[in-house]
N, C-alpha and C positions, 0 to 999 in steps of 0.2 A: 604156178599160179597156188597148188595147196600149199607150198614152204611160206611164200607169202602171207598166207590167210594165219598159220601156225606163227609167224614171226609177230603178224600184227595184234594175234591173240595173246600170246606171250608179252609181250612189249604193256598192253593194256594191263592182264592180270598182273604184271609185275607193277604197274605204276596205282593201281587201286589197294594192292599192297602195302605200300608207302602209306597210304590214309588209313589205315587199319589200325587200334588201338594195341593189339600185338607189335606191330612194326614200330611204334612209337614210345612202346612201354621201356621205363628204366627200373631197376632195383626198388628205388624209391617210389612208386606207385603202387608195386605189389606190396610194401610195408604198409602203405594207408591205406590201401584195399582191406589187409588183414585187420588191421585197427578199428576199422568199420564194419566187419563180420564180427569182430568181439564184442564192438557195443551191442551192436543188435543182438547177439548170443545171450548179453546179461541181462540185457531187457525183457528178453522172452525168457530166459530158463530163470532167473532168477527175481524178475520183477522188479530192476533195480531204474527206477525213474523211467517207466518205458515210454511215458508219453515226452521226455526228451531225447533218452538214448534211441531210440527207433530213428525218428528224424536226421537227428543228428549223425548217427551210423549210414545211414543209405545215403545223406547228403556226402558220406566220404566216400562212398561207392561212385555216389554222380562224378564229384567233382577230382577225381581221380580216375576216370578212365581216359588215357592219352588219346592225343588225338594231333594231329599235324594243324601247326599254324599255316591257316592258306585263308584268312579271312573270314570264315564260316559263321563267326560270330556265335557260338556256342558256349566257349568258357566262361565262367564267372568274373571272371576281369577282365574281358573284354568289352570295352566300349560298346552299348548298344544291345547286348544280349539278351534276351530274358532272365537269366541268371543274376545277370550284373544287375538289372533294372530290379530284382527283388532284393537283393542284396546291398540297396540302396537304403533300406530301412534298417540295415543294422550300421553301416559305416556312416550313414546322417543322424542315427540315435533316434529312430522314429519307433522303433517297435517296443524298445523299455520302457518309456511311460504308458503305452497299451498295454502292456502285462500288468504294471502297478497299478491300472486303472481295475483291471480284472482281481488281481490279488485283495485289492481293496475291499469290492463287492462281496468278496468272497469270506474276508477276515471278521473275527467277531472279537471285538479288544477287550472283551468281559473281565477277562482273566487280570490283565493288564489295568483296567479303571478301577477293580475292586482291589487291586493288591500292587498301589504303583509304585513300591518300593522294587518291583520284580525289573523296574526299568531298566533299575542300575548293572543288572547282570545282563543284558540286552547291550550297555553302554561297555561293559567291563571285556566283553568278546570282541568288543572290534579292535583289543589290543593287537590281535593276529594281524589285522591290516597294517598299523603302523608299526609293527614290529617287521613284518617283510619288508616294508618300505625299507628300513633302515638297514636291513639285509642285502636286498638290491641293489641299494646304492654301493656297499662295499662291493660288492660283486660286478661295478663299471657298469651299470645300466643308469642313464640321462635321469636326472629328478622326474621329467614326466613319465616316464618310462616306469621307474619302481612305483609311482603312484599308481599308476595303471595294474599293475602286476600286484601290488600290494594288497588291491579291493577284492583278490580272488578268496581270503581268510575271511570276508563276511560268508562265504557259502550264499551268492546271490548273483544269477548268472545275469540277470536283464542289468542291475547295477554294473558288473562286470564290463557287459558290451556297452553301456553310454558311456563309461567312464574312458574305458579304453579309446573308444571314437574319438574322445576328444581330445585325449591326452598322448595316444601312440598306438594312431590308427595300422600300421606295420606291425602291429605285434598281436592286435587284436584276434585272428584266428586263433592262437595257440591259447592267448589268456580267455576266450570264452568256450574253450574246448574244456581248457584246463576246468575253471571254475563250474560248469555242468557236470565234468567228471566225477569232481570231489563233492557235490552236491547227491550225486548216484552213489557214490560209498560210502555216506555218513553213515548207514549201520554195520561198516568194515572198520573206519578208520575213529569212529568216539569211543565204541565201548571199553577198549582197553585200557584208554587214559581216564576213564570216568572210574575206572575197578580200582587202577593203578593208586589214583589224587583219591581217594575213601577210604574211611574206614565201614566194616561191617555194620558197627553202629550208627554211623551216618546212614547207612544205604537203607537202614531201617525205620529212618526217622519219618513219623508222619505229619503233614501239616495241617493245618485248619481248613476248613471246608471256605471256599469261596463266597462272601456275599451275593445277593441276586443285585446285579446290576438294572437300574430303569433304560428305558429307554432313549428318555430326556437325556441322562449322563452320557449314552451312547452319542446321539448329535450333536452333546455340545464339543465331546470327545473329538472329534473328526473338525468339527470348527475351528476352537482353540488348538490342537494339534497342530492344525496346518498355520495357524496362523505364528506359533512359538517356533517352530522349526524352521519355516521359512524367513520371518523375522533374521531370526538367529544366524542362519546360513541358506539368503537368497538364490545361490548358486544350485540347490538342492532342488530348487521350485518344480522342475518337469518331473522329477519323480514322486517328492511329496505332495505336489499338488494333484495329483492323478490316484496318488494311492488314498489322501483324506477325502477326493472327490468318491472315488467308487465307494467307500467306506460312508459316508454321506446318503449315494443313494440305496445302499441295503438298511442302512437305520433309519431313514425318515419314513418309510412303511407308507409312501404315496409314487414311489417311483420303481416299483417293482419289474415292470416290463424293463425297464433300462439295466436296473441292478443283474436281471437274469440272464440280460444280452452281455454286458460287460463281463459278467463270470463264467459263462458259457460259448455260445459262438464266436464273441468276440477272440478271448484270449486262446478257447480252441484255434481259431485260425493263424493269429498272429503266431502262437508257438510252433503251428509248421511251417508258418513260413521261415520263422528265426531258426529254428531248427535245422532244417534243410540247405537253409543258405550260410547259416556257418558251419554244418559240415563241408559244405561244398567250397568252402576257402579252404580248406585244409590242402592244397592243391601242393604236391610233394616238392615241387619245387620252391613253393614259397613256404611251406610248413617245417619242412626237416631241417632245422639250424641248428646250431650250439643254442640259441638264445631260445629256441621252445624247449627245449631238454631244460634248463635254466628256470626255465618259467615252470614248466613243473613239477622241479624240486622246490622250487620257492611256495609254490600252489600248495602244494602237501605240506609245508612247514607254517606253512601263514594259517591253516586249517587247524594244524595242530596246535597252535599255539593257542590260537582263537579258544578252542576245546577247553585246554588247559588254563585259560585263562577265566573266565566262566566260572567252572570247578573251585578253582583256588579262592577267588571273588568270594563266591558263596561261604566258603569256608570262614575267611577273615570275617565277613559281616556278619557271622554268625555269634562271632566274640563279642558283637554289640548288641545283641536282640536277646530278650528276655526268653526262658523256656520254650512257652509255647506259641513264642511268634516264631521261632527260628525255621529255616528253608532246607529243605533236603537237598545237598549241594550236589546229588543226580540232575537236579534240573538246571544246575550249571551249563552244562553242555548245549542246552536248547536257545543260550544267547545269541548263535548266529542266524543266519537269516532264511536256512534253509527250512521254509512251513510248509505241512507239519513234520515233516522227517525228523528232525531233532529234537523233539518234545515227543515222539511216539519212541523212539528209543529211549528217553526220560523213561518212559512208564515200564517200556520192555525191559530194560536194565533192572530197574526197582521192583518189580515183580518177580524176576528170578528169587531174592532174597525173599519178599514176603508179594506172594499173593494177590494179597487183599488190599496193597499199598498203593491206591489208584492216582499216579503224579500228573497224567496227561494233562487234565484242568489246570493244574498248576503250574506245568512247564509250558502251557502255549501263552503264557503273560509275556515271560524273556524273550520266547520264538518270535513274536509279533514284535517285541520290542527290540529285536534284532533287526527288524526288516525297517525299522525306522532310521535307526542306529546306523547300518549300512549304508543307507541314502545320504544320512547327515554326513556319515563321515567320508563320502563320495561327495557331498557337496564342498567339503572344507577343502579336499586336494583338488578338486576342480579351481576354488576359488585363489588359491596358494598357485597353484601350478600350470593352471590352463592360458 
């Protein structure tokens, strides 16, 4: 009797053990768990985009807890599971337009309106997107996959998710994590190339203070900006429409509550859901592939190309500007869409050489232009490749 009891207990314990994460773990799971912990460490210790890296890092931990596939409906790729339902906002492209609504409601386009030529810097920085697209084609990716990968060069996570959900859903996890990773690493990636491509004289260059922009101009900009960009690239409507709508809520002066909701509770909620589900989508079996490694490499390359293109364009553009109207090339890096981190880097590097040279207000011009530019580029790629 006693022997049968211990035998029964042993069999049940053995069965229980087969359901544990320890039994079902593979080396890949531990690799991804380590990556998730690194993301959380970087966010807390160095404050690298903590509102992005902490949800994504913790999502990686959630997504890489190994379990036995026994119809429990707990994994992100299992139809009907809670994680899978939340992940539909990523797969179907619902979250990015809502993020853009919040970005529009918190963005001040004054620097761009007061100096419209800064829009050209934002456009030049998008060269990183198309440069990476061409290189991805050479590496054997399909055109639609190459387009989704190239958008990482815009340093715009929501846009990368939106475009990859349409063009390359199977690569979306790697593309999204790559885009957000490089957004967080802006303070590390950009400064060396900014210093390399500029002279000390150029870094010390001071720019004229931007003029004061009226509220009427800001309202008109939101409406005209929507019409011009979306008539030019209708496929960018989900992102650009919500961006300019959010900005109109902010600038109209009569919808403060809606603007505060969009740039506060709404964008925070969507950021949490998007970050956790994107992180959870990096299951080792789906994520650890040769293509993922290629995507991370191409993402870094596209980000570098975008940074260099922005800085070099300013240097070229200055050849045609009068002495008093020239632009400090250090703000060329801000043409990517990482708002406001890239603009802050322009300010930080500039103040290393002249503590009284405040470039932030100027750098915000190409920075917000980069947001528009990356959405337009996504629309162009979607129109041609979708």
